[in-house]
N, C-alpha and C positions, 0 to 999 in steps of 0.2 A: 467502481472504477473499474473496468472492463479487462480481464489480467490474459481474452485470448488476443492482447495487442504485444503483439509483442519486437522485438527492436530485432532487424534481421538480420540472421545468420552468415556474412557475409559464404559466397557457393567458394573461394581458394583459401585453401588452409591459413595459415600462421606460420611462413617460411623463418626455420631457423630452430620452432621449434621443436630438441628434442624429450620433451618430456616432460611433463605439467605434477604438477605430489596437491594435497589439500593438505591446511593440518589444521584442529577442529577443537571442542573442548565436549563432552560427553558422559557424564555423570561426576563430573569432579577431576578427571582423565583427563591429560592431556593426550595428542595422537596424530598423526603426520600420516597416510598412505597418497597408495596412486592413484592418477583420478581414475584410473578405469578400476578398481577397489572403491568407488567410494559412493557409489550408484541407486546403495536402498538403504547408505545409512541415512538415519529420522534428525537434519540435521534442523530438525524443529523446537525434538528438544535438545539443541546446544548450548552451552555457555556464548557471551558471547564473546571474544577470540582479540579480542580490547578494550581498551579505557578509554574512555571517553578523553581528552588533555584538554586538562585547562590553565589557564596563564592569564594574567594580570592585561586590563583592558578589551578582554578577549569578545566578540565582534556575531560569535555562534553559540545561539542556548540551545541548552542540551539538559535529556531532562529524561519521565520515564510517563511513557500514558495509558491510561487509564484503555482498554480496551475490554467492553463489557459486555461482545460481546462471545469474548472467552474466556471474563474472569481472569486476565491474566496485564498488569503492567507491564510493559516494553518501549525499551531505549533510544529515544533519537537522538541526537546531533544538529538537529539544523528545523528551523516551522518549517521545512520545505520535508524533511522526514515524519513532522510530529502532523502534518497535511495528509499526508501518505495514511500512517496510521488513524487514520482518521476517515479513510476513506474506505480503507481495508476493514474499517470499523463493520460499514454498515453496504462491503460487497456479499450476500450473499455467497456459502458455499464457502468462504473460511476456515478452518477447523484453527491451525493450529497458526503462531509468526514469530520467528525470531529475527536474534540483531546483531548481527554483525558476526554471523553464526561461524567463517569459517576464512581462513587466507588460503588464496590458489596461486600457488606457484611457476610459473613458465621458466624451467629450462632452457633456455637458448645460445646464442657461437655465439652471441656477445653477453650472454651474468647470462641473470632471473627478473626476470619481467613478475613481477606478485601484485595483487587485487585482495582488496576487503568485499563479497557484498554487501550489502546493507537490511536486506533485508530475506533471510529464505520464508518463502510461505507456502505449505500442507492445504492444498481443501479437503472438501469432504470425498468429493471420487478416487484419493489414492494419490491426483495429480502434485507432482512437489512444482514453485515458482520460485524462480530463482529473482530479486528482486533490486535497484540503484536505481535514489534517487536524486536527481539534479537538476536543477532547471535550467531550459531550454537554452536561452541566455549565457548559458555559461559549457554547453556542451561544442565546444573549439573539436579544433581536430587531435591534438595527442588524449579528448576522450574519446572521442569519438574511438577512436579505434583500440578503447580498454573499453572498451564496450562492444565491441566490434571482435576481440576472442574473449568474451565473458561468455557469448552467445553464442561463440562454435562449443566451446565446453558442456555451456548449459546445452547442449541444441547432443552434442555428443552423449547426454544422457536419459536422454527423452525426455526433458523438463524442460518447461518455459520462462522463456526471460524477458521482463520488460524492466522500463523506465518511463521510471515515472518522471513527469518531469514539465507540470502544472507547477506551476505562484500563483494563486487569487488568494491575496489574507482576507479577502470581500469573500468569501467564498467557504474558506475555514470558518470565518470568526460566523457564518451561517452556518455552519453545521456543528459549530460546537456549544451553540445554541441551540441549535434542534437535539443533540440527543438530554438531554436527563430530561427529555418526556418519553422516551422510544420506549418506554412501557406503560402507554397512556393511551391503546390506540384503541383499548375497547374489543368486543366481539361485534360489534357492527357493522356489518357488510356497508362497505366503501358504496357512494351515491353516487348516483350515473348525473354524471356532468356535460354541458358540452360542445362541440367539438371543440371549436376556439380559449375553453377553460369557462370561468370564473373567479370573483377576486383572494383573495384567502379569507373577508369579515361572512364573504357571504355562503365559502362549504366549512367554513365554522359552524353557522349559526345551523345546515344544516345536522352535520356531524353534533351537537349539543348545543345545551345551554353556559353561555355564559363561559367564562373561564375552561373548561371541560370542552367546548367543541373548539377553543383552541388548541389545545393537546391534546384529543382525539389529531387534530389539524396536522399539526409541526412532526406528534406520532409518526401518522403518514409521508410524509416526508423522510421526514429523516428513512422509512426504510421503502422508499422509493417508490412505496408504489402509488400516490401522488405527486408530481412531477411538480416546480416548479427552478425559475432561471434566478440558481441561487449564486451567481457570480455578480447581483444587482444586490443591493438592501432588502432584508426583506419586509416585509413590511404589512397593512391590512389592507393596500388594494392591488399588493402583486394575484398577478394569477393566476392558478389554479390548475395546470389538467393531470388524467385521469394516466400512469402508468404508459409511454411513447411503447409501437409495439419492437 
């Protein structure tokens, strides 16, 4: 996942907004501050500001996803959010992730408009990334306006704002398959592959004997050291290449 690809903040400020407040929970304490005072708050340690609602015949899936890189479980409220967490788990530099860590409330002349971003991510260089998750097909004008407001809010804090809009069940299934092999890479260096790559079975044979070679190949695919088209079913014939520039 490329956390530098941000949702573009509108150049024009939001008309009618007179004040912005931020509500959050930290160390069991419920707090609320003006937006200008929230820049340095460690939201990555915050607790979710709302619980996932449940009702009979609910069509959305929610739960907790174990992020091996962080050694922590993080909540999700849809399969797309789970897919986002899987991608974050293999993204270099991710130090901490908090689910629904704040309410943002814009006080306007027409009343209060509010939004809870889906995730707050802290990178190992100290950079903060605010994230929302929404399949591209469901981003209508109302959602786009909400994201625009959130992008302005994040830019004013010096944070990045990223919208994860991918919805590829096959990619998520492949990553879920690869995740258990993350520790199987071994100490050997990667083989030099031809420009067009090699079939997965051939790469596995270079990396080890039998299942050991496949496990190492899967580990490198998980980390991104080796690449393949994960939007297609993985098989022994899948073409595997070295990491692209």
